C-alpha positions in Angstrom: 1.1 -10.8 48.5 1.2 -7.1 50.9 -1.0 -5.9 47.6 -3.5 -8.6 47.7 -3.7 -8.3 51.9 -4.0 -4.2 51.4 -7.3 -4.6 49.4 -8.7 -6.9 51.0 -8.6 -4.6 54.8 -9.0 -1.4 53.0 -12.5 -1.0 50.9 -12.3 1.7 48.4 -15.1 2.6 46.6 -15.0 2.4 42.8 -16.6 3.7 39.9 -15.8 1.4 37.4 -17.5 3.3 34.3 -16.1 4.1 30.6 -15.8 7.3 29.4 -19.0 7.0 27.1 -21.4 5.3 29.9 -20.0 9.0 32.4 -20.5 11.2 29.4 -24.1 9.7 29.3 -25.3 9.3 33.3 -23.6 12.7 34.0 -26.6 14.7 34.3 -28.2 14.6 38.3 -31.3 13.6 36.7 -29.3 10.4 35.6 -27.6 9.2 39.9 -29.8 6.2 40.3 -29.6 5.3 36.5 -25.4 5.6 36.7 -25.5 4.2 40.0 -27.2 0.3 38.0 -24.6 1.4 35.1 -22.0 1.0 37.6 -23.2 -2.0 39.9 -23.8 -3.6 36.7 -20.3 -3.3 35.6 -18.5 -4.1 39.0 -20.5 -7.6 38.4 -19.5 -8.7 35.5 -16.1 -7.7 36.8 -16.6 -10.2 39.5 -18.0 -13.3 37.7 -14.6 -14.4 36.2 -13.2 -14.1 39.0 -15.6 -16.3 41.1 -15.8 -18.8 38.5 -11.6 -19.2 37.8 -11.7 -19.2 42.2 -14.1 -22.3 41.8 -12.3 -24.6 39.5 -9.1 -23.4 41.3 -10.6 -24.9 44.2 -11.6 -27.8 42.8 -8.5 -28.4 41.2 -7.1 -28.0 44.7 -9.5 -30.3 46.2 -9.0 -33.2 43.1 -4.9 -33.0 43.7 -5.2 -33.4 47.8 -6.9 -36.2 47.4 -4.9 -38.0 44.5 -1.9 -37.0 47.1 -4.3 -38.5 49.6 -4.4 -42.4 47.5 -0.6 -42.3 46.6 
């Protein structure tokens, strides 16, 4: 719980590139392309977490309404 709170309050710049992508994009000429690849990887990482959060919310809402009916 403590680490979750820390991650919410302290923003850290991450570089989510695999070693192969980093080696291919380390040229000074490819800075914009490297940023785009990094943003794409972070986007692909965030989507499953958002989907799990949405499903969890609907399950919570469904259980709450079911408990009110009883």
